[in-house]
Residue, then its C-alpha position, 0 to 999 in steps of 0.5 A: m119124577a120120572a115122567y110117564s106115558e099112559h093110553w088106554l085099552e079094553d081087555g076082555g070087556e074091563r079097561g085098563m090102563q098100560t103105563e109105560l116109563t120114560g126116562t132114566k132107569a131107576a137100576s141105574r142108581p143103586g145107591s139111593a136111599y130108598t123111601t119106598v120098599l114093595f113086597d112079593l108075597d110068597g116066597t119073599i115074606l110069606d113062606t108058603n113054599e110047600l104049601i103052594i108045591q102041594s096044592f099043585m100036586h094035588a090039583l093036578r094029580g091024573v092030569v100030569p105024568p107020574d114024575f112030574g114034581r118039584e122041579q116042573i113047579i118051582p121056575a114057573m111059581g110066582q106066574p099067575l095061577v092060571h097061566q102055571l095050571r094051563l102051563f103045567s096040564g096042557r089045557e085051555e080050560v083049567s077051571d076044574l084045576v083052579r077049584a081044586y087048588r084053591e080048596y086045597n090051598l085054603a083047606h091048608h093054608d093057616r097050618m102051613v103058612r109062616l114068615f120068613p124069618g127077620v121079616a116081622e121085625t124087619v117091617d116094623v123098623l121100617k114102618q117106624k122110620g117112616v118107609r111106605i112099604g105094600v105088598v105086589t102079589s100074584k095072589m088074590r086080595e082074600t088069600s093075601e089078607r087072610a095070610l097077612k092078618m094072620l100073621g100080623l102085618m095087614e095094618k102094617m101095609d100101605v097099600i096092597v095090590p093083588v092079581d085080581e085088581v089089575t088087568h095085567p099081572k107081573p111081569h107087566p108093570e102095572p101092578l107095581l105102577k099102580a102101587m106106587q101111584a097110590l103111595g105118591a112114591e118115586p120110581a128110581r127110590t122105590l125097592m121092589a122085593g121078590d124072590s121071582p124073575v117076574d118081580m125082577e122084571a116087572a120092578l125094571r119095566a116101572g122104573a123101581v128097583p128090583a131086590g132078589v132075595a137069596w132064599s128063593l127056591k129058584g135060585e140067586a142066580k135066575l134073579r141076577e140074570a131077570g135084572a136084580v140090582h141087590i141080593l137079600r141075604r137075610m130081610e135084615d139087609l133092607p134097612p140099610l139101603c133105606g138109609i136106617e142105621v140098625a144097632q148090631a146085636 
């Protein structure tokens, strides 16, 4: 196991742990068979892209210029909701925008959310072969569990680390470190699959190996620039990275 150094800090009245990984970076060992896979949710295993975009458009109606749209929203996707709404609106106080976003998102959630191709089958293969799997997301637990239960994945996740249960969200390493600690996972043999540069940065900072998904709205180039060691062309690319042989159809 890699060594950690820890110190405690105060943040908004809550005590949080800031941990820095020391030693060799996991990204220097891309040939290892991974024993743990952590997934981002939105845009990685859940196709929520259109729901997210429409939720922002609803919440920001009358707040942003008329030409505001997908081109402004997509680059910031993957970051915490409050941060994005502050960025888009230019306002510090965005509680009303958060409320409007969540109301629209929940009202349309079940109709607009689905799994990306190959997710269910790949998760089953990983579980059957003993790979530990989990979710590290910028979504809150309530909406994370809602989607995972609806799509039959909740009981298959060994750990879930949502944004409302960490002090520092991605790209800070805390969420990944928390997930790996819960699983007893070795960072160098942990793969973080995500669709955003913040996922890649968080993985690198936690000593895990970042894997970008080719279906990211941000584009493969952005993920490579952010440090992706692997690019998943399809979800079925994951088992071989974990040393699992899968019969070709």
